[in-house]
All heavy atoms as TSV, in Angstrom:
chain	resi	resn	atom	element	x	y	z
A	1	MET	N	N	48.600	32.216	-4.677
A	1	MET	CA	C	49.252	32.999	-3.641
A	1	MET	C	C	48.840	34.457	-3.780
A	1	MET	O	O	48.803	34.987	-4.879
A	1	MET	CB	C	50.775	32.856	-3.787
A	1	MET	CG	C	51.538	33.764	-2.855
A	1	MET	SD	S	53.318	33.513	-2.925
A	1	MET	CE	C	53.425	31.975	-2.055
A	2	ASN	N	N	48.544	35.081	-2.682
A	2	ASN	CA	C	48.195	36.502	-2.701
A	2	ASN	C	C	49.434	37.336	-2.433
A	2	ASN	O	O	50.014	37.265	-1.356
A	2	ASN	CB	C	47.126	36.817	-1.640
A	2	ASN	CG	C	45.777	36.287	-2.043
A	2	ASN	OD1	O	45.509	36.105	-3.223
A	2	ASN	ND2	N	44.925	36.019	-1.074
A	3	TRP	N	N	49.815	38.097	-3.440
A	3	TRP	CA	C	50.985	38.961	-3.320
A	3	TRP	C	C	50.559	40.347	-2.851
A	3	TRP	O	O	49.572	40.873	-3.335
A	3	TRP	CB	C	51.672	39.092	-4.669
A	3	TRP	CG	C	52.380	37.853	-5.094
A	3	TRP	CD1	C	51.859	36.819	-5.809
A	3	TRP	CD2	C	53.727	37.503	-4.817
A	3	TRP	NE1	N	52.819	35.855	-5.993
A	3	TRP	CE2	C	53.958	36.244	-5.404
A	3	TRP	CE3	C	54.765	38.144	-4.124
A	3	TRP	CZ2	C	55.197	35.606	-5.325
A	3	TRP	CZ3	C	55.991	37.505	-4.053
A	3	TRP	CH2	C	56.206	36.249	-4.643
A	4	PRO	N	N	51.321	40.961	-1.955
A	4	PRO	CA	C	51.043	42.353	-1.579
A	4	PRO	C	C	51.681	43.285	-2.611
A	4	PRO	O	O	52.653	42.908	-3.252
A	4	PRO	CB	C	51.758	42.494	-0.232
A	4	PRO	CG	C	52.914	41.538	-0.324
A	4	PRO	CD	C	52.424	40.384	-1.185
A	5	SER	N	N	51.139	44.482	-2.773
A	5	SER	CA	C	51.811	45.468	-3.633
A	5	SER	C	C	53.128	45.831	-2.964
A	5	SER	O	O	53.240	45.817	-1.745
A	5	SER	CB	C	50.954	46.719	-3.770
A	5	SER	OG	O	49.807	46.417	-4.516
A	6	SER	N	N	54.107	46.155	-3.770
A	6	SER	CA	C	55.424	46.462	-3.227
A	6	SER	C	C	56.131	47.486	-4.093
A	6	SER	O	O	55.909	47.534	-5.301
A	6	SER	CB	C	56.261	45.187	-3.194
A	6	SER	OG	O	56.831	44.984	-1.955
A	7	LYS	N	N	57.005	48.272	-3.490
A	7	LYS	CA	C	57.813	49.218	-4.256
A	7	LYS	C	C	58.840	48.444	-5.073
A	7	LYS	O	O	59.370	47.424	-4.635
A	7	LYS	CB	C	58.559	50.179	-3.312
A	7	LYS	CG	C	57.655	51.136	-2.585
A	7	LYS	CD	C	57.509	52.411	-3.347
A	7	LYS	CE	C	56.741	53.434	-2.544
A	7	LYS	NZ	N	55.769	54.115	-3.330
A	8	ALA	N	N	59.137	48.933	-6.255
A	8	ALA	CA	C	60.091	48.271	-7.141
A	8	ALA	C	C	61.467	48.136	-6.494
A	8	ALA	O	O	62.130	47.114	-6.663
A	8	ALA	CB	C	60.199	49.032	-8.458
A	9	SER	N	N	61.881	49.140	-5.717
A	9	SER	CA	C	63.201	49.074	-5.078
A	9	SER	C	C	63.268	47.905	-4.097
A	9	SER	O	O	64.295	47.225	-3.988
A	9	SER	CB	C	63.520	50.384	-4.353
A	9	SER	OG	O	62.513	50.691	-3.420
A	10	ARG	N	N	62.158	47.629	-3.409
A	10	ARG	CA	C	62.104	46.523	-2.452
A	10	ARG	C	C	62.144	45.169	-3.182
A	10	ARG	O	O	62.807	44.228	-2.735
A	10	ARG	CB	C	60.826	46.654	-1.625
A	10	ARG	CG	C	60.756	45.714	-0.474
A	10	ARG	CD	C	59.593	46.093	0.435
A	10	ARG	NE	N	59.431	45.039	1.415
A	10	ARG	CZ	C	58.290	44.726	1.992
A	10	ARG	NH1	N	57.221	45.427	1.719
A	10	ARG	NH2	N	58.220	43.763	2.866
A	11	VAL	N	N	61.442	45.088	-4.300
A	11	VAL	CA	C	61.426	43.856	-5.095
A	11	VAL	C	C	62.826	43.592	-5.669
A	11	VAL	O	O	63.325	42.464	-5.608
A	11	VAL	CB	C	60.381	43.935	-6.234
A	11	VAL	CG1	C	60.452	42.708	-7.130
A	11	VAL	CG2	C	58.982	44.102	-5.648
A	12	LEU	N	N	63.468	44.629	-6.189
A	12	LEU	CA	C	64.813	44.481	-6.737
A	12	LEU	C	C	65.788	44.029	-5.647
A	12	LEU	O	O	66.600	43.130	-5.870
A	12	LEU	CB	C	65.290	45.788	-7.377
A	12	LEU	CG	C	66.682	45.741	-8.004
A	12	LEU	CD1	C	66.743	44.716	-9.139
A	12	LEU	CD2	C	67.092	47.105	-8.518
A	13	ALA	N	N	65.701	44.622	-4.464
A	13	ALA	CA	C	66.575	44.239	-3.348
A	13	ALA	C	C	66.372	42.766	-2.996
A	13	ALA	O	O	67.344	42.039	-2.743
A	13	ALA	CB	C	66.306	45.121	-2.134
A	14	ALA	N	N	65.119	42.303	-3.007
A	14	ALA	CA	C	64.823	40.896	-2.710
A	14	ALA	C	C	65.423	39.984	-3.779
A	14	ALA	O	O	65.990	38.935	-3.462
A	14	ALA	CB	C	63.315	40.689	-2.602
A	15	LEU	N	N	65.319	40.383	-5.049
A	15	LEU	CA	C	65.891	39.583	-6.136
A	15	LEU	C	C	67.415	39.482	-5.990
A	15	LEU	O	O	67.996	38.417	-6.191
A	15	LEU	CB	C	65.529	40.183	-7.497
A	15	LEU	CG	C	64.071	40.037	-7.921
A	15	LEU	CD1	C	63.795	40.857	-9.178
A	15	LEU	CD2	C	63.700	38.583	-8.144
A	16	LEU	N	N	68.050	40.588	-5.620
A	16	LEU	CA	C	69.502	40.579	-5.443
A	16	LEU	C	C	69.890	39.665	-4.280
A	16	LEU	O	O	70.896	38.956	-4.350
A	16	LEU	CB	C	70.029	42.003	-5.221
A	16	LEU	CG	C	69.845	42.967	-6.397
A	16	LEU	CD1	C	70.316	44.367	-6.035
A	16	LEU	CD2	C	70.545	42.477	-7.648
A	17	ARG	N	N	69.072	39.651	-3.222
A	17	ARG	CA	C	69.335	38.783	-2.061
A	17	ARG	C	C	69.244	37.299	-2.404
A	17	ARG	O	O	69.968	36.489	-1.830
A	17	ARG	CB	C	68.347	39.076	-0.918
A	17	ARG	CG	C	68.776	40.189	0.011
A	17	ARG	CD	C	67.994	40.175	1.313
A	17	ARG	NE	N	66.545	40.177	1.140
A	17	ARG	CZ	C	65.798	41.258	0.946
A	17	ARG	NH1	N	66.361	42.446	0.890
A	17	ARG	NH2	N	64.493	41.158	0.810
A	18	ILE	N	N	68.331	36.925	-3.336
A	18	ILE	CA	C	68.175	35.496	-3.654
A	18	ILE	C	C	69.093	35.043	-4.795
A	18	ILE	O	O	68.940	33.938	-5.291
A	18	ILE	CB	C	66.703	35.112	-3.955
A	18	ILE	CG1	C	66.176	35.794	-5.220
A	18	ILE	CG2	C	65.814	35.386	-2.747
A	18	ILE	CD1	C	64.847	35.222	-5.718
A	19	GLY	N	N	70.031	35.890	-5.181
A	19	GLY	CA	C	71.050	35.433	-6.127
A	19	GLY	C	C	71.055	36.082	-7.499
A	19	GLY	O	O	71.904	35.763	-8.330
A	20	TRP	N	N	70.122	36.983	-7.782
A	20	TRP	CA	C	70.131	37.684	-9.061
A	20	TRP	C	C	71.152	38.813	-8.996
A	20	TRP	O	O	71.431	39.347	-7.929
A	20	TRP	CB	C	68.737	38.249	-9.374
A	20	TRP	CG	C	67.775	37.171	-9.744
A	20	TRP	CD1	C	66.996	36.453	-8.887
A	20	TRP	CD2	C	67.511	36.657	-11.051
A	20	TRP	NE1	N	66.261	35.519	-9.594
A	20	TRP	CE2	C	66.555	35.625	-10.911
A	20	TRP	CE3	C	67.987	36.965	-12.319
A	20	TRP	CZ2	C	66.074	34.903	-12.002
A	20	TRP	CZ3	C	67.500	36.247	-13.393
A	20	TRP	CH2	C	66.548	35.231	-13.236
A	21	SER	N	N	71.708	39.177	-10.127
A	21	SER	CA	C	72.625	40.313	-10.174
A	21	SER	C	C	72.302	41.166	-11.395
A	21	SER	O	O	71.754	40.670	-12.377
A	21	SER	CB	C	74.078	39.837	-10.232
A	21	SER	OG	O	74.286	39.061	-11.385
A	22	VAL	N	N	72.641	42.457	-11.287
A	22	VAL	CA	C	72.391	43.365	-12.405
A	22	VAL	C	C	73.516	43.165	-13.415
A	22	VAL	O	O	74.674	43.437	-13.136
A	22	VAL	CB	C	72.340	44.840	-11.929
A	22	VAL	CG1	C	72.141	45.773	-13.116
A	22	VAL	CG2	C	71.217	45.033	-10.921
A	23	LYS	N	N	73.147	42.646	-14.568
A	23	LYS	CA	C	74.118	42.370	-15.633
A	23	LYS	C	C	74.409	43.649	-16.405
A	23	LYS	O	O	75.540	43.914	-16.789
A	23	LYS	CB	C	73.519	41.308	-16.554
A	23	LYS	CG	C	74.402	40.788	-17.642
A	23	LYS	CD	C	73.628	39.714	-18.400
A	23	LYS	CE	C	74.460	38.982	-19.399
A	23	LYS	NZ	N	73.640	37.973	-20.092
A	24	ARG	N	N	73.353	44.437	-16.623
A	24	ARG	CA	C	73.458	45.627	-17.459
A	24	ARG	C	C	72.337	46.582	-17.082
A	24	ARG	O	O	71.229	46.155	-16.787
A	24	ARG	CB	C	73.305	45.158	-18.908
A	24	ARG	CG	C	73.692	46.087	-19.958
A	24	ARG	CD	C	73.802	45.391	-21.324
A	24	ARG	NE	N	72.530	44.926	-21.866
A	24	ARG	CZ	C	72.247	43.661	-22.133
A	24	ARG	NH1	N	73.106	42.704	-21.890
A	24	ARG	NH2	N	71.092	43.325	-22.653
A	25	GLN	N	N	72.626	47.875	-17.102
A	25	GLN	CA	C	71.578	48.864	-16.879
A	25	GLN	C	C	71.628	49.881	-18.008
A	25	GLN	O	O	72.659	50.481	-18.254
A	25	GLN	CB	C	71.757	49.563	-15.529
A	25	GLN	CG	C	70.629	50.520	-15.226
A	25	GLN	CD	C	70.595	50.929	-13.761
A	25	GLN	OE1	O	71.398	50.486	-12.973
A	25	GLN	NE2	N	69.663	51.779	-13.409
A	26	ALA	N	N	70.486	50.022	-18.706
A	26	ALA	CA	C	70.443	50.930	-19.843
A	26	ALA	C	C	69.538	52.110	-19.514
A	26	ALA	O	O	68.376	51.916	-19.201
A	26	ALA	CB	C	69.924	50.197	-21.070
A	27	GLY	N	N	70.078	53.288	-19.586
A	27	GLY	CA	C	69.270	54.484	-19.375
A	27	GLY	C	C	68.700	54.570	-17.979
A	27	GLY	O	O	69.418	54.523	-16.998
A	28	GLY	N	N	67.370	54.647	-17.884
A	28	GLY	CA	C	66.738	54.870	-16.595
A	28	GLY	C	C	66.322	53.622	-15.868
A	28	GLY	O	O	67.029	53.099	-15.018
A	29	SER	N	N	65.140	53.089	-16.222
A	29	SER	CA	C	64.547	52.049	-15.399
A	29	SER	C	C	64.856	50.626	-15.851
A	29	SER	O	O	64.597	49.690	-15.115
A	29	SER	CB	C	63.032	52.238	-15.385
A	29	SER	OG	O	62.516	52.124	-16.692
A	30	HIS	N	N	65.401	50.441	-17.038
A	30	HIS	CA	C	65.592	49.083	-17.553
A	30	HIS	C	C	66.898	48.461	-17.063
A	30	HIS	O	O	67.973	48.992	-17.315
A	30	HIS	CB	C	65.573	49.068	-19.084
A	30	HIS	CG	C	64.214	49.220	-19.651
A	30	HIS	ND1	N	63.446	50.344	-19.450
A	30	HIS	CD2	C	63.457	48.385	-20.390
A	30	HIS	CE1	C	62.279	50.186	-20.060
A	30	HIS	NE2	N	62.260	48.996	-20.636
A	31	ARG	N	N	66.757	47.340	-16.361
A	31	ARG	CA	C	67.926	46.595	-15.903
A	31	ARG	C	C	67.796	45.160	-16.398
A	31	ARG	O	O	66.722	44.585	-16.334
A	31	ARG	CB	C	67.993	46.566	-14.378
A	31	ARG	CG	C	68.153	47.914	-13.731
A	31	ARG	CD	C	68.108	47.753	-12.211
A	31	ARG	NE	N	68.224	49.027	-11.537
A	31	ARG	CZ	C	67.183	49.695	-11.034
A	31	ARG	NH1	N	65.977	49.209	-11.115
A	31	ARG	NH2	N	67.368	50.849	-10.430
A	32	VAL	N	N	68.892	44.595	-16.860
A	32	VAL	CA	C	68.902	43.178	-17.237
A	32	VAL	C	C	69.495	42.437	-16.046
A	32	VAL	O	O	70.607	42.738	-15.608
A	32	VAL	CB	C	69.746	42.934	-18.507
A	32	VAL	CG1	C	69.809	41.435	-18.813
A	32	VAL	CG2	C	69.162	43.698	-19.681
A	33	LEU	N	N	68.719	41.481	-15.500
A	33	LEU	CA	C	69.174	40.710	-14.356
A	33	LEU	C	C	69.545	39.309	-14.803
A	33	LEU	O	O	68.906	38.741	-15.689
A	33	LEU	CB	C	68.058	40.622	-13.300
A	33	LEU	CG	C	67.492	41.939	-12.770
A	33	LEU	CD1	C	66.420	41.669	-11.725
A	33	LEU	CD2	C	68.577	42.811	-12.187
A	34	SER	N	N	70.577	38.754	-14.183
A	34	SER	CA	C	70.973	37.394	-14.534
A	34	SER	C	C	71.213	36.587	-13.265
A	34	SER	O	O	71.533	37.128	-12.207
A	34	SER	CB	C	72.227	37.396	-15.400
A	34	SER	OG	O	73.323	37.901	-14.672
A	35	ARG	N	N	71.031	35.269	-13.405
A	35	ARG	CA	C	71.263	34.332	-12.302
A	35	ARG	C	C	71.631	32.992	-12.930
A	35	ARG	O	O	71.025	32.583	-13.924
A	35	ARG	CB	C	69.995	34.202	-11.457
A	35	ARG	CG	C	70.135	33.276	-10.260
A	35	ARG	CD	C	68.828	33.246	-9.499
A	35	ARG	NE	N	68.910	32.362	-8.343
A	35	ARG	CZ	C	67.867	32.051	-7.582
A	35	ARG	NH1	N	66.672	32.544	-7.841
A	35	ARG	NH2	N	68.014	31.249	-6.567
A	36	VAL	N	N	72.604	32.325	-12.368
A	36	VAL	CA	C	73.052	31.034	-12.901
A	36	VAL	C	C	71.881	30.056	-12.911
A	36	VAL	O	O	71.163	29.914	-11.923
A	36	VAL	CB	C	74.217	30.475	-12.055
A	36	VAL	CG1	C	74.621	29.099	-12.540
A	36	VAL	CG2	C	75.401	31.429	-12.099
A	37	GLY	N	N	71.681	29.413	-14.071
A	37	GLY	CA	C	70.629	28.415	-14.192
A	37	GLY	C	C	69.265	28.973	-14.559
A	37	GLY	O	O	68.305	28.215	-14.681
A	38	TRP	N	N	69.154	30.272	-14.723
A	38	TRP	CA	C	67.884	30.928	-15.077
A	38	TRP	C	C	68.104	31.783	-16.309
A	38	TRP	O	O	69.188	32.337	-16.486
A	38	TRP	CB	C	67.403	31.841	-13.943
A	38	TRP	CG	C	67.030	31.142	-12.686
A	38	TRP	CD1	C	67.890	30.628	-11.750
A	38	TRP	CD2	C	65.717	30.892	-12.190
A	38	TRP	NE1	N	67.174	30.077	-10.721
A	38	TRP	CE2	C	65.839	30.229	-10.951
A	38	TRP	CE3	C	64.446	31.173	-12.684
A	38	TRP	CZ2	C	64.744	29.825	-10.199
A	38	TRP	CZ3	C	63.348	30.786	-11.933
A	38	TRP	CH2	C	63.496	30.114	-10.707
A	39	PRO	N	N	67.071	31.941	-17.164
A	39	PRO	CA	C	67.229	32.884	-18.282
A	39	PRO	C	C	67.236	34.323	-17.761
A	39	PRO	O	O	66.629	34.607	-16.722
A	39	PRO	CB	C	65.991	32.628	-19.153
A	39	PRO	CG	C	65.045	31.840	-18.331
A	39	PRO	CD	C	65.810	31.226	-17.192
A	40	ASP	N	N	67.955	35.207	-18.440
A	40	ASP	CA	C	67.985	36.621	-18.044
A	40	ASP	C	C	66.581	37.211	-18.095
A	40	ASP	O	O	65.759	36.803	-18.909
A	40	ASP	CB	C	68.886	37.428	-18.985
A	40	ASP	CG	C	70.365	37.102	-18.798
A	40	ASP	OD1	O	70.694	36.288	-17.923
A	40	ASP	OD2	O	71.181	37.669	-19.546
A	41	ILE	N	N	66.326	38.181	-17.222
A	41	ILE	CA	C	65.044	38.894	-17.254
A	41	ILE	C	C	65.310	40.391	-17.328
A	41	ILE	O	O	66.368	40.862	-16.925
A	41	ILE	CB	C	64.151	38.596	-16.026
A	41	ILE	CG1	C	64.810	39.055	-14.729
A	41	ILE	CG2	C	63.786	37.123	-15.956
A	41	ILE	CD1	C	63.828	39.309	-13.622
A	42	ILE	N	N	64.338	41.109	-17.842
A	42	ILE	CA	C	64.423	42.568	-17.875
A	42	ILE	C	C	63.528	43.098	-16.772
A	42	ILE	O	O	62.331	42.786	-16.716
A	42	ILE	CB	C	63.998	43.121	-19.244
A	42	ILE	CG1	C	64.978	42.644	-20.308
A	42	ILE	CG2	C	63.949	44.659	-19.202
A	42	ILE	CD1	C	64.566	42.956	-21.721
A	43	PHE	N	N	64.121	43.869	-15.867
A	43	PHE	CA	C	63.389	44.491	-14.762
A	43	PHE	C	C	63.235	45.957	-15.140
A	43	PHE	O	O	64.199	46.712	-15.113
A	43	PHE	CB	C	64.181	44.318	-13.458
A	43	PHE	CG	C	63.430	44.709	-12.223
A	43	PHE	CD1	C	62.527	43.833	-11.647
A	43	PHE	CD2	C	63.625	45.945	-11.627
A	43	PHE	CE1	C	61.825	44.177	-10.495
A	43	PHE	CE2	C	62.934	46.305	-10.480
A	43	PHE	CZ	C	62.034	45.412	-9.917
A	44	ALA	N	N	62.035	46.349	-15.554
A	44	ALA	CA	C	61.835	47.681	-16.134
A	44	ALA	C	C	60.909	48.546	-15.288
A	44	ALA	O	O	59.826	48.938	-15.708
A	44	ALA	CB	C	61.278	47.556	-17.542
A	45	PHE	N	N	61.344	48.806	-14.048
A	45	PHE	CA	C	60.533	49.616	-13.131
A	45	PHE	C	C	61.411	50.676	-12.493
A	45	PHE	O	O	62.564	50.424	-12.173
A	45	PHE	CB	C	59.938	48.745	-12.015
A	45	PHE	CG	C	59.066	47.628	-12.514
A	45	PHE	CD1	C	59.566	46.349	-12.666
A	45	PHE	CD2	C	57.741	47.863	-12.838
A	45	PHE	CE1	C	58.774	45.314	-13.139
A	45	PHE	CE2	C	56.938	46.833	-13.309
A	45	PHE	CZ	C	57.454	45.557	-13.460
A	46	HIS	N	N	60.846	51.870	-12.287
A	46	HIS	CA	C	61.535	52.906	-11.529
A	46	HIS	C	C	61.450	52.530	-10.054
A	46	HIS	O	O	60.468	51.915	-9.619
A	46	HIS	CB	C	60.887	54.270	-11.764
A	46	HIS	CG	C	61.122	54.798	-13.140
A	46	HIS	ND1	N	62.298	55.373	-13.520
A	46	HIS	CD2	C	60.335	54.799	-14.249
A	46	HIS	CE1	C	62.228	55.727	-14.800
A	46	HIS	NE2	N	61.048	55.385	-15.265
A	47	ASP	N	N	62.471	52.911	-9.267
A	47	ASP	CA	C	62.559	52.495	-7.866
A	47	ASP	C	C	61.315	52.817	-7.042
A	47	ASP	O	O	60.910	52.026	-6.199
A	47	ASP	CB	C	63.779	53.126	-7.198
A	47	ASP	CG	C	65.075	52.479	-7.680
A	47	ASP	OD1	O	64.998	51.382	-8.276
A	47	ASP	OD2	O	66.139	53.055	-7.447
A	48	GLN	N	N	60.701	53.982	-7.265
A	48	GLN	CA	C	59.550	54.380	-6.448
A	48	GLN	C	C	58.222	53.847	-6.978
A	48	GLN	O	O	57.175	54.040	-6.366
A	48	GLN	CB	C	59.479	55.913	-6.331
A	48	GLN	CG	C	60.628	56.502	-5.521
A	48	GLN	CD	C	60.732	55.883	-4.136
A	48	GLN	OE1	O	59.768	55.815	-3.391
A	48	GLN	NE2	N	61.918	55.408	-3.778
A	49	GLU	N	N	58.261	53.164	-8.106
A	49	GLU	CA	C	57.049	52.633	-8.720
A	49	GLU	C	C	56.465	51.515	-7.868
A	49	GLU	O	O	57.204	50.693	-7.320
A	49	GLU	CB	C	57.412	52.098	-10.109
A	49	GLU	CG	C	56.270	52.022	-11.078
A	49	GLU	CD	C	56.747	51.677	-12.490
A	49	GLU	OE1	O	57.874	52.063	-12.869
A	49	GLU	OE2	O	55.981	51.010	-13.182
A	50	GLU	N	N	55.154	51.490	-7.760
A	50	GLU	CA	C	54.457	50.439	-7.022
A	50	GLU	C	C	54.176	49.285	-7.990
A	50	GLU	O	O	53.643	49.492	-9.068
A	50	GLU	CB	C	53.143	51.008	-6.481
A	50	GLU	CG	C	52.480	50.165	-5.426
A	50	GLU	CD	C	53.121	50.270	-4.050
A	50	GLU	OE1	O	53.860	51.240	-3.782
A	50	GLU	OE2	O	52.871	49.384	-3.237
A	51	ILE	N	N	54.561	48.069	-7.598
A	51	ILE	CA	C	54.293	46.894	-8.421
A	51	ILE	C	C	53.137	46.143	-7.782
A	51	ILE	O	O	53.192	45.790	-6.608
A	51	ILE	CB	C	55.532	45.978	-8.525
A	51	ILE	CG1	C	56.708	46.739	-9.127
A	51	ILE	CG2	C	55.216	44.745	-9.363
A	51	ILE	CD1	C	57.999	45.945	-9.202
A	52	GLY	N	N	52.083	45.925	-8.564
A	52	GLY	CA	C	50.872	45.292	-8.052
A	52	GLY	C	C	50.991	43.782	-7.950
A	52	GLY	O	O	51.946	43.179	-8.442
A	53	PRO	N	N	50.002	43.149	-7.323
A	53	PRO	CA	C	50.016	41.698	-7.095
A	53	PRO	C	C	50.145	40.855	-8.366
A	53	PRO	O	O	50.885	39.875	-8.375
A	53	PRO	CB	C	48.672	41.425	-6.417
A	53	PRO	CG	C	48.219	42.735	-5.884
A	53	PRO	CD	C	48.843	43.794	-6.739
A	54	ARG	N	N	49.454	41.234	-9.442
A	54	ARG	CA	C	49.510	40.423	-10.664
A	54	ARG	C	C	50.899	40.463	-11.298
A	54	ARG	O	O	51.413	39.445	-11.757
A	54	ARG	CB	C	48.460	40.893	-11.665
A	54	ARG	CG	C	47.040	40.557	-11.194
A	54	ARG	CD	C	46.008	41.108	-12.123
A	54	ARG	NE	N	45.836	40.203	-13.247
A	54	ARG	CZ	C	44.956	40.400	-14.213
A	54	ARG	NH1	N	44.180	41.461	-14.201
A	54	ARG	NH2	N	44.841	39.545	-15.197
A	55	MET	N	N	51.493	41.640	-11.322
A	55	MET	CA	C	52.839	41.763	-11.892
A	55	MET	C	C	53.855	41.049	-11.007
A	55	MET	O	O	54.780	40.401	-11.515
A	55	MET	CB	C	53.208	43.250	-12.043
A	55	MET	CG	C	54.408	43.487	-12.902
A	55	MET	SD	S	54.063	43.009	-14.606
A	55	MET	CE	C	55.634	42.380	-15.096
A	56	LEU	N	N	53.699	41.132	-9.700
A	56	LEU	CA	C	54.606	40.430	-8.790
A	56	LEU	C	C	54.537	38.920	-9.017
A	56	LEU	O	O	55.549	38.222	-8.975
A	56	LEU	CB	C	54.259	40.743	-7.328
A	56	LEU	CG	C	54.912	41.986	-6.746
A	56	LEU	CD1	C	54.393	42.255	-5.344
A	56	LEU	CD2	C	56.411	41.858	-6.723
A	57	SER	N	N	53.333	38.430	-9.274
A	57	SER	CA	C	53.149	37.009	-9.536
A	57	SER	C	C	53.908	36.601	-10.794
A	57	SER	O	O	54.565	35.556	-10.838
A	57	SER	CB	C	51.661	36.711	-9.678
A	57	SER	OG	O	51.464	35.372	-10.002
A	58	ARG	N	N	53.839	37.430	-11.828
A	58	ARG	CA	C	54.563	37.150	-13.074
A	58	ARG	C	C	56.075	37.172	-12.855
A	58	ARG	O	O	56.799	36.327	-13.378
A	58	ARG	CB	C	54.193	38.169	-14.144
A	58	ARG	CG	C	52.795	37.985	-14.667
A	58	ARG	CD	C	52.497	38.988	-15.773
A	58	ARG	NE	N	51.068	39.053	-15.973
A	58	ARG	CZ	C	50.397	40.158	-16.250
A	58	ARG	NH1	N	51.029	41.300	-16.379
A	58	ARG	NH2	N	49.102	40.130	-16.421
A	59	ILE	N	N	56.543	38.157	-12.082
A	59	ILE	CA	C	57.978	38.256	-11.787
A	59	ILE	C	C	58.419	37.005	-11.023
A	59	ILE	O	O	59.465	36.426	-11.306
A	59	ILE	CB	C	58.280	39.536	-10.968
A	59	ILE	CG1	C	58.084	40.784	-11.846
A	59	ILE	CG2	C	59.691	39.500	-10.408
A	59	ILE	CD1	C	58.110	42.095	-11.088
A	60	ALA	N	N	57.596	36.564	-10.077
A	60	ALA	CA	C	57.927	35.395	-9.260
A	60	ALA	C	C	58.080	34.137	-10.111
A	60	ALA	O	O	58.990	33.333	-9.890
A	60	ALA	CB	C	56.865	35.188	-8.194
A	61	LYS	N	N	57.198	33.972	-11.089
A	61	LYS	CA	C	57.267	32.790	-11.962
A	61	LYS	C	C	58.578	32.749	-12.739
A	61	LYS	O	O	59.145	31.686	-12.960
A	61	LYS	CB	C	56.106	32.805	-12.954
A	61	LYS	CG	C	54.827	32.245	-12.381
A	61	LYS	CD	C	53.768	32.151	-13.465
A	61	LYS	CE	C	52.448	31.720	-12.825
A	61	LYS	NZ	N	51.310	32.404	-13.366
A	62	LYS	N	N	59.068	33.924	-13.135
A	62	LYS	CA	C	60.282	33.984	-13.946
A	62	LYS	C	C	61.561	33.981	-13.119
A	62	LYS	O	O	62.640	33.732	-13.656
A	62	LYS	CB	C	60.273	35.252	-14.812
A	62	LYS	CG	C	59.212	35.228	-15.882
A	62	LYS	CD	C	59.239	36.508	-16.692
A	62	LYS	CE	C	58.155	36.493	-17.749
A	62	LYS	NZ	N	58.121	37.738	-18.499
A	63	THR	N	N	61.454	34.283	-11.803
A	63	THR	CA	C	62.665	34.480	-10.996
A	63	THR	C	C	62.799	33.553	-9.797
A	63	THR	O	O	63.865	33.497	-9.196
A	63	THR	CB	C	62.721	35.921	-10.458
A	63	THR	OG1	O	61.603	36.127	-9.586
A	63	THR	CG2	C	62.732	36.939	-11.573
A	64	GLY	N	N	61.727	32.874	-9.399
A	64	GLY	CA	C	61.791	32.045	-8.204
A	64	GLY	C	C	61.578	32.832	-6.922
A	64	GLY	O	O	61.775	32.319	-5.823
A	65	LEU	N	N	61.152	34.074	-7.053
A	65	LEU	CA	C	60.883	34.926	-5.893
A	65	LEU	C	C	59.671	34.395	-5.123
A	65	LEU	O	O	58.712	33.934	-5.720
A	65	LEU	CB	C	60.599	36.361	-6.369
A	65	LEU	CG	C	60.428	37.442	-5.321
A	65	LEU	CD1	C	61.766	37.754	-4.663
A	65	LEU	CD2	C	59.861	38.714	-5.937
A	66	THR	N	N	59.725	34.443	-3.797
A	66	THR	CA	C	58.577	34.065	-2.981
A	66	THR	C	C	58.156	35.252	-2.127
A	66	THR	O	O	58.953	36.183	-1.915
A	66	THR	CB	C	58.884	32.867	-2.050
A	66	THR	OG1	O	59.917	33.272	-1.138
A	66	THR	CG2	C	59.340	31.645	-2.837
A	67	ALA	N	N	56.950	35.219	-1.596
A	67	ALA	CA	C	56.439	36.320	-0.776
A	67	ALA	C	C	57.326	36.515	0.464
A	67	ALA	O	O	57.511	37.634	0.920
A	67	ALA	CB	C	55.001	36.061	-0.370
A	68	SER	N	N	57.878	35.441	1.004
A	68	SER	CA	C	58.724	35.571	2.192
A	68	SER	C	C	60.056	36.257	1.882
A	68	SER	O	O	60.716	36.765	2.789
A	68	SER	CB	C	58.954	34.201	2.832
A	68	SER	OG	O	59.615	33.344	1.920
A	69	ASP	N	N	60.454	36.262	0.592
A	69	ASP	CA	C	61.694	36.960	0.207
A	69	ASP	C	C	61.549	38.476	0.330
A	69	ASP	O	O	62.528	39.178	0.534
A	69	ASP	CB	C	62.100	36.621	-1.235
A	69	ASP	CG	C	62.502	35.162	-1.390
A	69	ASP	OD1	O	63.049	34.597	-0.431
A	69	ASP	OD2	O	62.255	34.607	-2.471
A	70	LEU	N	N	60.323	38.968	0.171
A	70	LEU	CA	C	60.089	40.408	0.290
A	70	LEU	C	C	60.164	40.806	1.731
A	70	LEU	O	O	60.587	41.802	2.128
A	70	LEU	CB	C	58.713	40.790	-0.280
A	70	LEU	CG	C	58.525	40.596	-1.781
A	70	LEU	CD1	C	57.094	40.932	-2.172
A	70	LEU	CD2	C	59.475	41.456	-2.571
């Protein structure tokens, strides 16, 4: 799948829409996200940061995110 680059704030909003929630936020960019039935993940991006296709692919594998969710 070819992922488009996306702003971190947009990716986080999509994750929240598909059922993830912010469990904990430490300091600046590090957020621990949780979802029932999935292991917790660390989302460590500043809101204005651009996330490239390869990183988006990795996030998708761990979260169930799809390109249509963005």
